[in-house]
C-alpha positions in Angstrom: 7.0 57.7 -31.8 5.1 55.7 -29.7 2.1 55.1 -31.5 2.1 51.1 -32.6 4.5 50.8 -29.9 4.4 48.8 -25.9 5.8 50.9 -23.2 6.6 49.6 -19.5 7.1 51.6 -16.7 8.9 50.1 -13.3 7.5 51.7 -10.6 4.5 52.9 -12.9 2.3 53.7 -9.7 3.9 56.2 -8.2 3.4 60.1 -9.3 5.6 60.3 -12.1 4.2 57.0 -13.4 0.5 57.8 -13.8 1.2 61.1 -15.2 3.4 59.7 -17.6 0.7 57.0 -18.6 -1.8 60.0 -18.6 0.3 61.7 -20.9 1.1 59.0 -23.4 -2.3 58.2 -24.1 -3.4 61.8 -24.9 -0.3 62.4 -26.8 0.1 58.9 -28.6 -3.7 58.2 -29.3 -2.6 54.8 -31.3 -0.2 53.5 -28.7 -0.4 49.9 -28.5 0.3 49.3 -24.8 1.1 50.7 -21.4 2.4 47.7 -18.8 2.7 49.2 -15.0 5.3 47.3 -13.3 5.1 47.4 -9.5 5.0 45.5 -6.4 2.0 47.2 -4.7 -1.0 45.4 -5.8 -3.2 48.0 -3.9 -1.9 50.7 -5.8 -2.1 49.0 -9.0 -5.9 48.8 -8.2 -6.3 52.1 -7.1 -5.0 53.2 -10.4 -7.2 51.1 -12.5 -10.2 52.8 -10.6 -8.6 56.4 -11.5 -11.1 58.0 -13.5 -8.5 59.4 -16.2 -7.1 55.6 -16.9 -10.5 53.9 -17.5 -10.8 54.7 -21.3 -7.4 52.9 -21.7 -7.9 50.0 -19.9 -8.2 47.6 -22.6 -4.7 49.1 -23.8 -3.2 48.3 -20.0 -1.4 45.6 -18.4 -0.5 45.5 -14.8 2.3 43.3 -13.5 3.0 42.8 -9.8 6.6 42.2 -9.7 9.9 43.5 -8.0 12.9 44.6 -10.1 15.2 42.5 -8.0 13.3 39.8 -9.6 15.0 39.1 -12.9 12.8 36.5 -13.7 9.9 38.4 -13.5 11.3 41.5 -15.5 12.0 38.9 -18.2 8.5 38.0 -18.8 7.0 41.2 -18.2 9.5 42.5 -20.9 8.2 40.1 -23.7 7.6 41.7 -27.0 8.2 45.7 -25.1 9.8 48.1 -27.6 10.5 50.8 -24.5 10.9 51.0 -20.7 11.2 53.6 -18.8 12.8 52.9 -15.0 10.9 54.7 -12.3 11.4 52.2 -9.5 13.6 52.9 -6.8 13.5 53.0 -3.2 13.5 57.2 -2.4 13.4 58.1 1.2 16.6 59.0 2.2 16.5 58.3 5.8 15.1 54.7 5.1 17.9 53.8 2.8 20.3 54.9 5.4 18.8 52.7 8.3 18.4 49.4 5.6 21.2 49.9 3.4 21.6 46.7 1.5 17.9 46.9 0.9 18.5 49.9 -1.2 21.3 48.7 -3.0 19.4 45.8 -3.7 16.4 47.8 -5.3 18.3 50.6 -6.6 21.6 48.9 -7.7 20.9 45.5 -8.2 17.2 46.3 -9.8 19.0 48.4 -12.1 21.7 45.7 -13.7 18.5 43.6 -13.8 16.4 45.8 -15.6 19.4 46.3 -17.8 20.0 42.5 -18.6 16.4 41.8 -19.3 16.1 44.7 -21.8 19.3 43.6 -23.8 18.1 39.8 -23.8 14.5 40.7 -24.6 15.2 42.9 -27.3 13.9 46.5 -25.9 14.5 49.0 -28.3 15.3 51.8 -25.6 15.4 52.6 -22.0 15.3 55.7 -19.8 16.3 55.5 -16.5 14.9 58.6 -14.1 18.0 59.9 -11.7 18.1 62.5 -8.7 20.3 65.4 -7.9 20.9 63.4 -5.1 23.2 61.1 -7.4 25.3 64.6 -7.9 28.2 64.5 -5.9 26.1 62.1 -3.1 26.6 62.6 0.2 23.6 60.1 1.5 23.3 56.3 0.7 20.4 56.7 -1.7 22.2 59.3 -3.5 25.4 56.6 -4.2 23.1 54.2 -4.8 21.7 56.1 -7.7 25.0 57.4 -9.0 25.9 53.7 -9.2 22.7 53.1 -11.2 22.9 56.2 -13.2 26.9 54.9 -14.2 25.5 51.3 -14.8 22.8 52.3 -17.4 25.0 54.7 -19.4 27.5 51.5 -19.4 24.8 49.3 -20.4 25.1 50.9 -24.4 28.8 49.1 -24.2 27.3 45.6 -22.3 25.0 45.5 -24.9 27.2 44.0 -27.4 25.9 43.7 -31.0 22.4 44.2 -30.0 20.3 47.4 -31.0 19.2 48.3 -27.4 20.0 52.0 -25.9 20.3 53.4 -22.4 19.7 57.0 -21.2 19.1 59.0 -18.0 17.0 61.5 -17.1 18.3 63.6 -14.0 15.9 66.0 -11.9 15.4 67.2 -8.3 12.2 67.2 -6.2 9.2 67.7 -8.0 6.7 70.5 -7.0 4.1 69.5 -5.2 4.5 66.1 -5.4 3.8 63.6 -2.4 6.5 64.3 0.2 7.4 67.7 -1.1 7.6 70.8 0.7 4.5 72.4 -0.7 2.1 70.0 0.7 4.2 69.9 3.9 3.6 73.6 4.2 0.1 73.7 3.2 -0.9 71.2 5.6 1.0 73.0 8.7 -1.0 75.7 7.6 -4.6 74.0 7.6 -4.0 72.5 11.2 -3.2 76.1 12.0 0.4 76.4 12.4 1.6 79.9 13.7 5.3 79.5 12.0 6.7 77.1 9.0 10.0 75.7 9.7 13.0 76.3 7.3 16.1 73.9 7.8 18.2 77.0 6.4 17.3 80.5 5.0 20.0 80.3 2.9 18.3 77.2 1.0 17.3 76.9 -2.6 15.6 74.5 -5.2 15.0 74.0 -8.6 11.1 74.2 -9.6 10.0 71.4 -11.9 6.7 70.6 -12.4 5.9 66.4 -12.7 4.7 67.3 -16.4 8.2 68.6 -17.3 9.6 65.3 -15.8 7.5 63.5 -18.4 8.2 65.6 -21.2 11.9 65.3 -20.6 11.4 61.3 -20.6 9.3 61.5 -24.0 12.1 63.9 -25.5 14.9 61.2 -24.3 13.1 58.5 -25.6 12.6 60.0 -29.0 16.2 61.7 -29.2 18.4 59.6 -27.5 21.7 58.2 -29.2 22.5 56.3 -26.2 24.8 57.1 -23.4 23.1 60.8 -22.4 22.7 62.0 -19.3 20.1 64.7 -19.4 19.5 67.7 -17.2 16.5 69.9 -17.9 17.1 73.7 -17.4 14.3 75.1 -15.0 14.3 78.3 -12.6 15.2 78.1 -9.1 13.5 79.2 -5.7 14.6 80.5 -2.4 13.1 78.7 0.3 11.9 81.4 2.6 10.2 82.9 -0.3 8.3 79.7 -1.0 7.0 79.9 2.1 6.3 83.5 1.9 4.4 82.4 -1.1 2.5 79.8 1.0 1.7 81.6 4.1 2.8 85.4 3.6 1.7 86.1 7.2 3.4 83.5 9.5 6.9 83.6 10.8 9.8 81.3 9.5 11.8 79.4 12.6 15.1 78.0 11.1 15.1 74.1 12.4 18.9 73.4 11.1 19.8 71.0 7.9 18.9 67.3 8.0 21.2 64.7 7.7 21.7 63.8 3.9 20.5 67.4 3.2 22.4 70.1 1.1 21.8 73.6 0.9 21.3 73.6 -3.1 20.3 70.8 -5.3 23.0 69.8 -7.8 22.5 68.6 -10.9 26.0 69.0 -12.7 29.6 68.8 -10.9 32.5 71.1 -12.0 34.3 67.7 -12.4 31.7 67.3 -15.2 32.1 70.1 -17.0 34.6 68.7 -19.7 32.0 66.2 -20.5 29.0 68.3 -20.7 27.3 70.0 -23.6 24.5 72.5 -23.8 21.3 72.8 -26.2 18.5 75.5 -25.4 16.2 73.6 -23.0 18.9 71.1 -21.3 22.3 70.0 -20.6 23.7 66.5 -21.6 26.3 65.2 -19.5 28.3 63.2 -22.4 29.8 59.6 -20.8 33.3 59.5 -19.5 33.7 55.5 -21.0 34.6 55.1 -24.6 31.7 53.5 -26.2 32.5 51.6 -29.8 30.9 53.3 -32.5 28.7 55.9 -30.9 29.6 59.6 -31.0 26.8 61.2 -28.7 28.4 64.8 -29.4 27.8 64.6 -33.7 24.5 63.3 -32.9 23.5 67.1 -31.2 25.3 69.3 -34.2 23.8 72.5 -32.6 25.1 71.5 -29.2 27.7 73.8 -27.0 30.5 72.7 -24.8 29.9 74.4 -21.2 32.9 76.4 -19.4 35.7 74.3 -17.9 34.4 75.6 -14.6 30.7 75.3 -15.1 28.6 73.8 -12.2 24.5 73.6 -12.6 23.0 73.9 -8.9 20.1 75.8 -7.6 22.0 78.3 -6.1 24.0 79.2 -9.2 21.2 79.6 -11.7 20.4 82.3 -13.9 16.6 82.1 -13.5 14.6 82.6 -10.4 11.1 82.6 -8.7 9.6 85.4 -7.5 7.1 85.0 -4.6 4.1 86.0 -6.9 5.3 83.6 -9.4 5.4 80.8 -6.9 2.0 81.6 -5.8 0.8 81.6 -9.1 2.3 78.5 -9.9 1.4 76.9 -6.4 -2.3 77.8 -7.6 -1.9 75.4 -10.9 -1.0 72.4 -9.0 
């Protein structure tokens, strides 16, 4: 699919961007070019000097730019075949305190990506979403829900152009920077006598970074335009995760934080009438009518979910045990 093609990743120096780049060079040895588009020149410098990218630097380009800057996006999208949009302001407290900055990056930036992709003739765009965009209770989630809606509507907005847009939604990635696993591990290394749990009933999905990358690649290959993909993944109880990391430490319930949910939500009951199911993932179909686009026919083996269907980490039918989590943590 990507052999002979040029791919651009916004926010490409982040955890996802680096893993995505590493994966596509390994999986598509004849890929033409990978463009890393991001704001931080130091992170680009660090990425250029990482050993896994050294063999591919002749086919990598590093663009300093911000998705808020439409003119810079237009320049960087020249002769690009596929775009993966990973750039976003993601820290919940920072977005609450700096709300319009979140709007400028996550909403206006999304519109800029859509405009540039259509006008530059990009073939396919996959935007990364988050569980916090599902029934949002904080500004970050609200801006990402707006972004999701913009990308889905981009399939109508493009008119006669061939650009297609889809969205991939997932939650916290196990072991990623800022997630709970390295936080717990740091506390243990510092000699903590107990681990903080916000709520003993709290659950989360377990997603590896490799799975997020594979889902995006699957979307790029199979998308018809207008899909919101949600991967089927197992859940975990947060107290069990703490036991997997430090079985002998006490757990202290510290209370839920502002903007946080007991369970990660991916698909609401309100989305059920527009949701279809395949073996490995769900697809939320667009609510708006798209001319000449019957997405459901593009997936002949899919089936409709139940009318009261809801997908969250608390009602999952796949759960990880303490032993399974301990093994998975050792592989991160």
